[in-house]
N, C-alpha and C positions, 0 to 999 in steps of 0.2 A: 498267187493270190494271197495265200495264207502268210508267205514271206513278207510280201508288200505290206499287208496290215500289220504285222509286228514291227517293221522298219518305222512305220508312221507313229505306232505307238510309242517308240522309242524316242522318235524326235519330239514328240509331244511331251514326254517325261522330261527330255533334256532341257526344252524350252520352259518348262516349270521350274525345274532344277535352278536354270540361269535366273529365271524371274526371282526365286526364292533368295539366290545369293544376292542379288541387286538389293533386294529389300534388306537382306541382313546388313549389307555393307552401309545402306543408308541408315539403319538402326544403329549400327557401330559408330558411324560419324557423328550421329545426333548424341550418343552417350559419351563420345569423346569430348564433343562441345560442352556438354553438361558437367562432365568431370572437371574439365579446365574452368568452367565457371564456378563449380562448387569449390574447387581449389583455390581460385582467386577470391572467393568470399571468405573462405577459411584464413587466408592470408590476410584479407582486409580486416576481419574480426580479431585476428591476433595483433594487428597493428593498432586497432582501437584500444584492445585491452592493454597494450604495452603503453600506449598514450594515456590512458585513464590511471594506469598505475604511477605514470611520471607525474600526472596532474595531481594525483593524492598525495604523492612524496613533496611536491612542490608546495602543496597547500600546508602540509604539515610543517615544512621548513619555515613558511611564512608565519604559521601560528607560532613556532618556536621562537623565530626571530622577534615577532611583536612582543612575545612575553619577555624575552631578554631585553628588548629595547625598552620596554615599560619597567621591568625590574631595575634595568640601569638607570632609567631617568629618575625612578623613584628613589634609588639609593644615592644618586648623585644630586638629588634635590631639584632636577629638572622638572618632575612631576610631584605634587603633594598627594598626600594620602587621600584628600578629597576628590582630586582629578583621578586618582586610580579608581575609586569608588564610582566616579561618573562613567568611566569606561565601562565597568561591570554592569552597572546599571543601565547603561544605554542600550544593552542588548536584551533587556527585559521588556515584556509588554505590559503596561500598566493601565488598569482601567479607572478612569475617574469615577470617584465617589460623589456624586452630585447631591447626595443627602447628608453630606458630612458637615460638621461644623467647623469653624476655623481652628485648624491644628496647631498653627504657629505662625512665626514671621519670616519673612525673606528679606534679609539685609541686602538692599539694593547695591549698595557700595562695596561691602566685602564678597558679595555673591555666595552667601551661605544661608542656610536655614536656621533659626533659632526657636527654643521653646519660649513659651509666653513669658516665663520668668526670666530668662535669659535676656529676651528683649527689653524688659523693664530694667534690669540690672545694668545693661550696656546703654541705657539712655534712649533707646528707641521708641519707648511708649511711657505712659504714665501709669501709676499703680491701679487707679479706678479703672482705666480700660484694660489692665492685665487681669484684674478681678472678675470683670464682667465676661472676659473671653474665657476665662477658667471655669466661671459659672456655667457657661453654655457647654463646655467639655462635660464637667461632672454630672449635668442632668441628662446628658444625651449617650453616655456610656463609659465614660472615665476620662482621665487626664492624658492628652495625647503627648507622645514623644515624636515630634515631627521628623526627626532622623530615621526612625524605623516605621513609623505608622502604627506602633502599638499603643493601645490604651491600658491605663493602669488605675487601681483604685488609689483612694487618696494616701492610704498607708504606703502601698508601693511608690507612689509619686513622690512622697516626701523623701523616701530612702534614696530614690534616684536624682533628687535635686530638681524635679519638675515643679515643685512648689516649696515654699517655706513654712516655717511653724505658723506664722500669722496667717497666711493663705489657707493652710490645711484646717484651722479652726472655722474660718469665714465660709469654706467651701462644704463643711459638714451637712447643712441643710440641703444642699443642692445633689449631694449623693444620696441622701436619704430620698429626695424626690424621684430618683431614678429606680431605686430599689423598692420604694413603697414606704409609707409612713404606718407604723402599726397603732392602732386605736387602743390606748390602755384599758378601756372599759370592755370592748368587744373581741379584742385580739385579731380583728380584720384588717387586712392589709389595704390601704387607702391611697388613691392617687393623690397628687399634690393638690388638684382642686378640691377634691373631697375633703382632704385634711384641712385646707383653708375655710372651708364652709363650716367645719366643726371646731373652728379655731385651734387647730393643732398644728397648724404652720403659718408663718408670717404671710400675709396676702399680698404685699408687694414683692416679696421673694417668690411666691407662687405664680403671680401674673410674669414674672420674667422667665420662670422655668417654661411654662406654657407657651410663651413667646419663643423662646429658643427651639423647643420641640417642634412647634408648628412650622417655623421657618425652615427646619432642616430635615424634612421628610414626613413630619406628623407626630401626633402625641404618642408616648411610649407606655404600653401597658407594663406596670411595676412588676407583675407576676411572670409574665412570659418574656418581657422585654422586647415584645414585637411592636412594629410601627402600626398604627391603624389610621384609617381616614378620618378627618375631623368628623365627617357626618357620622361615622360609626363610633367613634369617641362620644360625641353628644348623646346618640342612642343608648350607649351602654353606661352612661353617667360618668366617663372617665373624666370629661372636661365639661365645665359649666358653659351653657349655651350663650350666656351674655357676655363672658370673657372671650369666647371663641368669635363671636360676632364683631366685638369692639377691636379685636386684634386684626380683622380684614381691613379696618379703616386705619391708614397709615398716619392719621393725625394722632393716634393714640400711642404711636411709636416715638419714645422719647430719644433726643440725641445724648445718649449717655456715654458714647464712646468718643475717643479722639483718634482720627485716623493716624496710623503710624508713619505714614508718608508725607501726607499734607497738612497734619496737625489740626484739621478741621473737626468741628463736631459732627458726628454722624450718628444714624441709628444701627442697630445691629443688622437690619434688612439690607442697609446701604454698605455695611461691611462686608456681607457675603456677597454683594453684587461686585464689589471691588477686588474681592479675592481671586487669586489665580491657583490654578491646579498644580500640584507638585508631580512633575513627570516620573519620580521614582515612587512615590507612595500613594498617588492619586487623591491625596487629601488636599484641602484648601490651606494656602497661606496668604497673609496679608503683607503686601510690599511694605517696607519700612526705610526710614532714612532718619539719621541723627541730627536733630536741630536742636537749639538751645532750650532749655527749660524743662526737659524730661531726665529721668535717671534717678538712681538711688540717692544722689547728693544734690538734687534740684529742690528748688524752692517748693514746688509741688510736694514732694515728700514730705518736707517739714510741716506744711500746711496739713497733710493728711494725718501725720502723727499727732500734731496739736489736736486736731479735731476728735481723733479717736480718743485721746485721753480725756477731752471734755466730755465726750458721750459716755465714757466709763464712769464718770463722776456723778452722773445724774440724767443727763439727757438719754434719748434713744440712740445707742451706739449706730443702729442702722441707718438711722436719719441723719446723724452726725457724718457717716461715711458717705452716704448719697449727696449731701449738700457739698462736702469738700470736693467733689467731682466737678461741680460747676463754679464754686467759689475761686477755684483756683485760677480763673480768668478774672480780669476786671471788668465791670459792666461794659466799658467801651469795646473790650476785646470780644466778649461774648456776643454782643450785638453784631459786631462785624463778622464774627465767625459764623452765627447762625445765619446770616444773611447772604453769606458769600455762595459763590458756585461751588458744587462739588464735582470734583474731576474724577470720573471713572477711568480705570485702567484695567487691561487685561494682561 
């Protein structure tokens, strides 16, 4: 009996061992499968890594080839320096400055940007329009270089050829309007509106300064150079309420500019509406074409010079200059221009 019991126990143990061996074989098979899978994954990852390296190498070669091609095209004359700059700037993200004044002109024919002075010198606009556009720049932060988007004081703008001597003198009050006019009695810094009320600043120029600032983002605090809302400006006494209210009515906006593209008489507000944003600087440019009658050697220029001399001999120079802007047209031309349609473009 005792022997049979031991044999039975041995059989049971053998059965358990066989069962354990079977489980071990199953586990080994599973591990082998997983090992193969892991190995395959490692091989695939290695392939992906190799492919990634090849892709990076190809990208570097493409960049190098593009650079060599651009360099060759530039050196061989196939690409101009302007086109090279276009390629560089095309990779930059520029935000449109909706509160900017008009920074320059865009020559539609030559496909290039010009400063306001260059536009006049090349016959794309008249001097009166150039002066008004530069006035808007001077009283809102500085004279613009449209090629870079930088703004400069009149002193620096003169050195860089953005204004000439005559414009430099005429724009001085508008730069003062941006920085504030100091009351000689109190030493207090006044806004252009306050200075005009104290007869320390020409009222017609003050009106234009306020118009330029209101249409390009709001009145400017001359102390902080921050923009403020028209309502806040009125509350703080920075802007006269009557002037601010009158400027809301477009009937008070004079057609003091000549559109550089259509040559029609337009207001500053209309000029802003017709402007396009430069994809390189985010600033506004006015499209321009060269038509007869404008430029440094035009009849307009000699009329302007003549009237400026007359003004210096006794009449008010400011009035003489303003009248020249409209008298450059015959009465028939002026009636036709003011009654014509204004074509907007973007």
